[in-house]
N, C-alpha and C positions, 0 to 999 in steps of 0.2 A: 022793444029793447029796454032792459032794466036801467034805472038811473046809474048804477055802478058801471055797467057795460058801456052806456052812453058816454060817461065821463072818461072812461078808459080810451074809447075810440077818439073822442075829441082831443084829448091830450096827445095821443099818438099822432093824429093828423096835424096838429099844430107843430109838433116836432118835425114832421116831414116837411111842412110848409116853411119852417124857419131854416132848416139845414140842408135842403135840397132844392133843385129846380123842378122837381116833379110837381105838376100843377095841382094845387088845391084851391080852386077858384069858384066864383059864382055862388050858387045856392049852397054848395058844399062848404065853402069858406064862411058863408053867413051862419051856417049851422055850427061850425067849429067855434067861431067867435075868437075873441082875444082879450086878455088882460094880463098884467104882470104876474098875478097869482097863477094863472093858467100856464104861463111860460115857465115859471118855476116848477110847477107840477110836471110839465112836459119833459123835464130833464130825466125823469125816470125812464123815458122811452128812447133815449139816445141810442142804446144798443138795438132797440127795435128798428130804428132808422138803418143801423148796420145790417139787420136782417133784410130789409127792403133793398138797399143799395147793393149789398153783397150778393143777394139772390139774383138781382137783375144783371149784375156784372158776370156772375157765374153762368146764367142763361145765355148771355151774349157770347161769352168765351166758349161754351160748349157748342153753340151753333157755328161759330167760326171753325172750331176744330173739326166739326162734322163735314163742313164744306171744303176746307182747304185740303190740298193734296198731302198725304202723310210723309212729309220730308223732315229732315233734321231742323229745318228753319221754321216749321210750323209753330212750335212753342214760342219762339221769339216773336213771330207775327202776332199771335193771340195775346201775348203779354203786353205788347205795345198798344194794340187796339183796345184791349180790355181796360188797360190803365187810362187810356184816353176817354173811353166810355164812362168810367167811374168819375173822372174829372167833369165830364159833361153833365152827369146826373147831379153833382153837388155844386156846379158853378164855380169850381176851384175855391170853394169857401175855406177849406182847411189849408190848402196850398198857399192861399193868400196870407193866412195867419202865420204859416211857417216862414215865408219870405220876410214878412214884417218883423218877426221876432229876431231873425238873424241880422237883418239890417240894423235894428235898434241896438241889440246887445253886442254886435260886432262893430258897429259904427262909433260907439262911445262907451268909455268905462264909467261915465257919470250916469247915475240912475235917472235923474230927471230928464237929461238930454236924451237918453235911450228911449224913454217913454214918448218924448216928442217925435223922435225919428220913427217910432213904430206907428204913430198916427198918420204919418205922411203917406199918401196914396201912391207915390212914386216908388219904384223898386230899384234899389241900389245894387252895387256889386256883390256885397255879402249875401243879400237875399237871392239874387239871381243864381249865383254859383251854388248856394246850398240847395235851392229848389231843383236845379238841374241834377245835382248829385243824388238827391233823394229819389227823384223820378227814375234816374238811371239805375239806382240801387234796386228799386222795386222791379223794374223791367227785367234786369239781369237775374234776380233771384227767382222771379216767377217763371222765366224761360228755363232756368235750371231745373226747377221742380217739375215743370211741364214736360221736360225732356225725359224725366224719370217715369212719370205717370200723369196722364191728363186728369184722371180721377183725383189724384192727390192735389193737383193744381186747383181744381174746383173747390175741394174741401178747404184748403188753406186760404183761398181767396175769401170764401164765405166767413170763416171763423175770424180771420184777421179784421174784417170790416166790423164785426160785432165787438170783438175784444177791444180794439183800439178806440172805439167810441164809449167804452165803459171806464177806462182808466182816468180820463180827464175829469170825471165826476168827483174823484177823490181830491183833485186840486180845488174844485169848487167847494167841497165840503170842509176842507181843513186849512185852506189858505185864504187870506183876505184879498179882496178885489182892489187893485191899485190903478185901474184905468180911469178914464174920464167918466164920472158917474152920470153926467148929463147926456153925453153923446154915445155911450157905449151900449151896443145891443145886448151885450152879455150881462149887464148890470142886474136886471131882474133875476137872472139865474143865480147870481152871486149872493143875493140877499139871504137866501136860505135854501139849502138842499137838505131835506129831512132824511133821517135814517130809513123811513118808509120808502122814500124815493130810491135810495141806494139799494134797498132790498129788492124792489121791483126791477131795477136795472140788472142786478145780479141774477135774478130769475131769468131774464132774457138770455143772459150768457149761459146759464146752466141748461136751458132748453136747447140752445144751439149745439152745445157739446153733447147733450143727450141725443139729439137728432142724429148727429154724426156717429155717435157710439152705437145707436140702434141700427143704423144703416150698415155699419161694419160688422157688428156681431151677428145680425140677422141675415144680411144679404151678401156679406163679404165684397162690398162694392169697391173699396179702396185698395186693399191688399189681400193676398191669400191668407187663409186661416192661420197658418203657422207664423205669420208675420204680424198678427194683430197686436201682440204685446209691444213690439218695436214701434208700431204705428202710434199707439197711444202714448208711448214714452216720448216720441217726437213731438206730439201735440203738447205734452206737458212742458217739454223743453222750450217750445215756441212761446207758450204762455209765460214761462219763467223769464225768457229773454225780454218779452214785452213789458212785464212787470218791473224788471230791473231797469229798463229804460225809463219808465215812469219815475222811479226813485232818483235816477240821475238828473232827469229834467226837473223834478221837484226841487232838488238841492240847488240846481243852477238858477232857477227862477227865484228861490228864496234868497240866495246869496246876492244876486244882481238887482232884484226888484222888490224883495220883501213881500211878494205876493204874485198875483197873476192878472192878466188881462184876457180879453176875448181872443186876441191873437195867440196868446200862450196856449189856450185850449186847442186851437187848430194845429199848432206846432206839436203839441204833445200827441195828438191823434196821429199825425203823419209819422212821427218818429216811432211810436209804439207799433204802428202797422208795419213799418219797415223792419223793426226788430222781430216781429212775429215771423215774417218770412225768413229772416236770417236764422233765427233759432231753429226753425223747422228744416231749412236747407242743410245746416250743419249736422243735423241728426240723421240725414239720409244715409 
């Protein structure tokens, strides 16, 4: 393995280790290693984690669809269990950030007090209600898309996981970190996200869309040939809805916190993922 390929693999695996519960242990973990500089470099592979998590969720979803009886309730069943499987893979890492952000920003109009609430491990009413609504939103939209086409459900699941893990990198790049520098796991990431790392991240995204585009144009896997244009337009609408959500979240964090914390990154990922599903569903 060349030094460049070895560095790429180590940074990717460190990102998997940091943001999922997929085991990277033993001799493999020793080979990967760790340093704050490596963690910063691993940010380029957050969308690659989306490839892995999204791909596993799609495989799980497709397997369930193949085994379940073909009834009107099957898309709802796979939406629930697929969402649960995704949470299991990540250890609810992003969902925890979402709940903490809404607890803090909903619990106090004061910036410093909100930051203190966000650090509290307990979940309050604002966090619990918002988390429940976001999960219900995901399940309902995925069930709707799955009722139209199981193939579309798998494609949207995969792309949403990749795209939603890309947008938060812009927060890291262009906003200051305002969390506890000593205790925050996200602080090494916030020190510096280079333009090169952003470029690698967007390559991951382009490859994901390229794979889907190739599968549709070459194999007509998602829709019939004459519907290809509408399919790609729906994907663009989903991407636009997700990006617009990032801008709204960005403005919200800046107005309330004048920066971001690690919890803010998790909240942004969850809301952008939900917006991707909504944008696609509205285009059906």
